[in-house]
C-alpha positions, -999 to +999 in steps of 0.1 A: +587+011+125+622+022+115+652+011+136+665+040+157+697+056+144+717+045+175+708+008+167+718+012+131+751+029+142+758+002+167+752-025+141+773-007+115+804-002+137+802-040+144+805-046+107+769-058+103+750-052+070+722-026+072+692-022+050+701-018+013+681+015+012+707+031+035+735+026+009+717+044-020+716+081-020+685+093-038+691+114-068+727+103-072+737+076-098+761+049-085+777+018-099+780+003-064+761-030-059+743-024-026+738-061-021+776-065-017+781-034+006+791-042+041+804-017+068+839-021+080+841-030+117+855-003+140+871-018+171+863-002+204+840+024+188+818+029+218+848+031+242+863+058+221+831+078+219+823+076+256+859+084+265+860+114+242+828+127+257+843+124+293+818+097+304+845+073+315+861+084+347+877+052+361+903+029+345+879+000+352+853+019+330+878+020+301+887-017+305+850-027+306+837-005+278+862-021+254+841-053+258+809-037+246+796-056+216+763-037+211+746-006+224+708-003+224+689+029+232+652+029+240+631+060+244+612+055+277+594+089+279+598+114+250+582+142+270+612+144+293+639+128+270+641+098+293+661+070+276+673+036+286+708+025+274+716-012+273+751-025+267+758-061+255+793-072+264+816-099+249+831-123+274 
């Protein structure tokens, strides 16, 4: 089963290497060696996203969300779009 896009995004913004197939665009020739490609880490990515979407309402939310190291999303019930979001925090 393919890894959900949210998991891939969470890993990429942390600077973690994703599957080589994601770095090759089919039908386009490239001289890039996909074995050497690695995303650049984006500090506080989830804090920025959640703040811009208006999901952080308290100053303590902003302080805590800057410590998120990973975000995982699990589809619990597709019939009603019920998802579970899990945050991992750095200490």
